[in-house]
C-alpha positions as CSV (number, residue, x, y, z in Angstrom):
1,M,-5.9,8.9,15.0
2,S,-4.8,8.9,11.3
3,D,-7.7,8.8,8.7
4,N,-6.1,5.9,6.9
5,I,-5.6,3.5,10.0
6,Y,-8.2,1.1,8.8
7,L,-6.6,0.8,5.4
8,L,-3.3,0.2,7.0
9,I,-4.7,-2.4,9.4
10,S,-6.3,-4.2,6.4
11,Q,-3.2,-4.2,4.7
12,I,-1.3,-5.5,7.8
13,L,-3.9,-8.2,8.4
14,K,-4.2,-9.3,4.8
15,G,-3.9,-13.1,4.7
16,R,-2.8,-13.4,8.4
17,Q,-3.8,-12.9,12.0
18,L,-2.1,-10.7,14.7
19,S,-2.4,-10.0,18.2
20,I,-3.1,-6.3,19.4
21,S,0.6,-6.0,20.2
22,G,1.5,-7.2,16.7
23,V,-0.9,-4.7,15.0
24,T,0.4,-1.9,17.1
25,R,4.0,-2.7,16.5
26,E,3.5,-2.9,12.6
27,L,1.6,0.4,12.7
28,K,4.6,2.0,14.6
29,D,6.8,0.7,11.8
30,R,4.6,2.6,9.3
31,G,4.6,5.8,11.2
32,I,1.6,5.5,13.3
33,D,2.3,5.3,17.0
34,E,-0.8,4.7,19.1
35,H,-1.0,3.5,22.7
36,R,-1.8,-0.1,23.1
37,L,-5.0,0.6,25.0
38,V,-6.2,3.0,22.3
39,M,-5.6,0.2,19.6
40,T,-7.4,-2.2,21.9
41,G,-10.5,-0.1,21.7
42,Y,-10.2,0.5,18.0
43,L,-9.7,-3.2,17.2
44,R,-12.6,-4.3,19.2
45,A,-14.8,-1.6,17.6
46,L,-13.9,-3.1,14.2
47,K,-14.8,-6.4,15.5
48,D,-18.2,-5.1,16.6
49,L,-18.6,-3.6,13.2
50,R,-17.9,-7.1,11.7
51,K,-14.9,-5.9,9.8
52,L,-12.4,-8.0,11.9
53,N,-12.6,-11.5,13.4
54,E,-11.4,-11.9,16.9
55,V,-10.2,-15.1,18.3
56,E,-8.9,-15.8,21.8
57,I,-5.7,-17.6,21.8
58,P,-4.4,-17.4,25.3
59,P,-2.9,-15.2,26.6
60,S,-3.8,-12.8,23.7
61,K,-6.6,-12.1,21.4
62,V,-5.8,-12.3,17.6
63,Y,-7.4,-10.4,14.8
64,S,-8.1,-11.2,11.1
65,I,-9.8,-9.5,8.3
66,V,-13.4,-10.6,7.6
67,E,-13.3,-12.5,4.2
68,S,-15.9,-10.2,2.6
69,E,-13.7,-7.1,3.7
70,Q,-10.6,-8.6,2.2
71,N,-12.6,-8.6,-1.3
72,D,-13.5,-5.1,-0.9
73,N,-10.0,-3.7,-0.4
74,G,-9.0,-3.8,-4.1
75,D,-7.9,-0.2,-4.4
76,I,-4.8,0.9,-6.4
77,Y,-2.7,1.2,-3.5
78,S,-3.4,-2.3,-2.1
79,F,-2.7,-3.7,-5.6
80,I,0.7,-1.9,-5.7
81,A,1.6,-2.8,-2.2
82,E,1.0,-6.5,-3.0
83,G,3.1,-6.2,-6.2
84,I,6.2,-4.5,-4.6
85,K,6.5,-6.6,-1.3
86,S,8.5,-9.2,-3.2
87,L,10.9,-6.7,-4.7
88,D,14.3,-5.9,-3.6
89,S,14.2,-3.0,-1.0
90,A,16.1,-0.7,-3.4
91,L,13.3,-1.0,-6.0
92,M,10.2,-0.9,-4.0
93,I,9.9,3.0,-3.8
94,P,10.8,3.7,-7.4
95,V,8.6,1.0,-8.7
96,A,5.7,2.0,-6.6
97,A,6.2,5.7,-7.7
98,Y,6.4,4.7,-11.4
99,V,3.2,2.5,-11.3
100,L,1.1,5.0,-9.3
101,S,2.3,8.2,-11.0
102,R,1.8,6.7,-14.4
103,T,-1.6,5.4,-13.4
104,L,-2.8,8.6,-11.9
105,D,-0.8,10.9,-14.2
106,R,0.3,13.1,-11.6
107,P,3.0,13.7,-8.9
108,L,2.7,11.7,-5.6
109,F,2.5,12.4,-1.8
110,K,4.1,10.8,1.2
111,E,0.7,9.6,2.3
112,E,0.3,7.6,-0.8
113,F,3.6,5.8,-0.4
114,I,2.4,4.7,3.2
115,R,-0.8,3.5,1.8
116,M,1.3,1.3,-0.6
117,G,2.8,-0.4,2.4
118,L,5.9,1.6,2.8
119,S,6.8,2.9,6.3
120,G,7.2,6.7,6.9
121,K,10.7,6.0,8.1
122,S,11.9,4.0,4.9
123,F,10.4,6.8,2.8
124,T,12.4,9.4,4.9
125,E,15.6,7.3,4.6
126,Y,15.0,6.8,0.8
127,L,14.7,10.6,0.2
128,S,18.2,11.4,1.9
129,S,19.8,8.3,0.2
130,S,22.4,8.8,-2.6
131,N,20.3,6.6,-4.9
132,C,17.0,8.5,-4.6
133,D,15.2,9.0,-7.8
134,L,12.4,11.2,-6.5
135,I,12.5,14.9,-6.8
136,L,10.1,17.6,-5.7
137,T,7.6,18.6,-8.4
138,D,8.3,22.0,-10.1
139,K,4.5,22.6,-9.9
140,N,2.4,23.8,-7.0
141,P,1.2,20.6,-5.0
142,K,-2.1,22.4,-4.4
143,D,-2.8,22.0,-8.1
144,Y,-3.2,18.3,-7.4
145,T,-4.5,18.3,-3.8
146,A,-7.6,20.2,-4.9
147,G,-8.8,17.2,-7.0
148,I,-7.9,14.5,-4.5
149,T,-11.0,13.4,-2.5
150,K,-10.5,9.7,-1.8
151,I,-7.5,10.3,0.6
152,K,-6.5,13.1,2.9
153,I,-3.4,15.0,2.0
154,Q,-2.0,17.4,4.7
155,S,-1.9,21.2,3.7
156,G,1.5,22.1,2.7
157,E,2.6,18.4,2.0
158,P,5.2,18.3,-0.9
159,A,4.7,16.3,-4.0
160,Y,7.2,14.2,-5.7
161,D,8.1,13.2,-9.3
162,L,10.2,10.2,-10.5
163,K,13.4,10.9,-12.4
164,N,15.9,8.5,-14.0
165,V,13.6,5.6,-14.6
166,N,15.9,2.6,-15.4
167,T,15.1,-0.7,-17.2
168,D,14.8,-2.7,-13.8
169,V,12.0,-0.3,-12.7
170,I,10.2,-0.5,-16.0
171,K,10.5,-4.1,-16.2
172,N,9.1,-4.7,-12.5
173,S,6.5,-1.9,-13.1
174,N,5.1,-3.5,-16.1
175,C,4.7,-6.9,-14.3
176,I,2.6,-5.1,-11.6
177,L,0.5,-3.2,-14.1
178,L,-0.2,-6.5,-15.9
179,K,-1.1,-8.2,-12.6
180,I,-3.5,-5.2,-11.7
181,V,-5.1,-5.6,-15.2
182,R,-5.6,-9.3,-14.9
183,S,-7.2,-8.9,-11.3
184,S,-9.4,-6.0,-12.4
185,V,-11.2,-7.5,-15.4
186,D,-12.7,-10.7,-16.3
187,L,-10.5,-12.7,-18.7
188,G,-12.8,-15.8,-18.7
189,G,-13.0,-17.4,-22.0
190,L,-10.0,-15.6,-23.3
191,I,-7.2,-17.8,-21.9
192,P,-6.7,-21.4,-22.9
193,K,-7.3,-23.8,-20.0
194,T,-4.0,-25.4,-20.8
195,K,-2.0,-22.2,-20.6
196,S,-0.4,-21.6,-17.2
197,T,0.8,-17.9,-17.1
198,S,3.3,-16.5,-14.6
199,L,4.7,-13.0,-14.2
200,G,8.0,-14.5,-15.6
201,D,6.3,-14.7,-18.9
202,F,6.2,-10.9,-19.1
203,G,9.9,-10.4,-18.0
């Protein structure tokens, strides 16, 4: 079973609850195809570890993230996944690539796009499309994998750089970056109580 399955399940269940079949189906859409019985055991184990809530709604059991776990999942991938989900599908991958590559100052791997909520299928289809703005890095990917310890990158996995960044990508990326900053630092006492700010203010 993939090392990142718990992170993916956390992203899938964020703000909602799903049955075992629902979780299994969404994982399959993201490139992880596990038998329903395996997922049943895994979800129940997460429930026993108090990472998931389990509620019986006949004829199914449904699962949701324990509230404290939701608060602990504020990694860069989750922030970007949340930011791109409202974008036009054509912008999701280039915006995700722009935000993450500029933040980490390096090329990106397929595993990282999956962690940002994009399915393996959609990533593969994007690479073969005529409007693809990702290119293989001209440097050895091993130069980057040696320093990556928080996630597992398969040996020999290619790394991708972003090319042809247009104004739509930059505009939407800046909105997501500002949102990440706002959610990562305490701005209390700095914003007037009468000020109501939305992402549209930064367009």
